[in-house]
N, C-alpha and C positions, 0 to 999 in steps of 0.2 A: 598492484594495489586495487585497481578498479574491479578486477575479476573477483578478488576475494570479497570486496564489499558487495558486489552484485550477487554473489552466491549467498552471502549472509542476508541481504535484503530479500532475495527470493524465498529463503527459509522463513523469514519473518512474515511475509505476505501469505505464503501457503499455510503456515500454522494459524495465522489469524483467520483466514478464510475457512479453515476446517472448524473453527470455533464460532463462526458467524460473527466475527469482530471486524473492526476497521483498523487500518493503519494510516496514520496521519504523518506526513513528512512536511516539516516547515522549513522556511528559508534560513533560519538560524540567527535572525537579527531581532532587535526589539521593534523595528519598524514593521507594522502590520501592513500587508499589501491589501488594496481594496478588493481585489478579485483573485480567485485561485489561479495558480499557474497551470496546474493540471488536476483534473478530477477523474478518478477511475473507480470502477466498481467491479466486484466479483459477485456474480449471481449464481445460485445453485441451479442445476438442471432440474426440470420438472421430473417428478417420479415416473420411472419407466422410459425416460428419454435416452 
């Protein structure tokens, strides 16, 4: 199950990055946490790098 979910999430992240979009994953509850659990970014390479 986790492998299938991981492959799906990988597809979502790569597709969003190719469109210069963000992917937000929440805890799934109504209780908002005061700080993010994890914050990650995908940055394009400089031209010619």
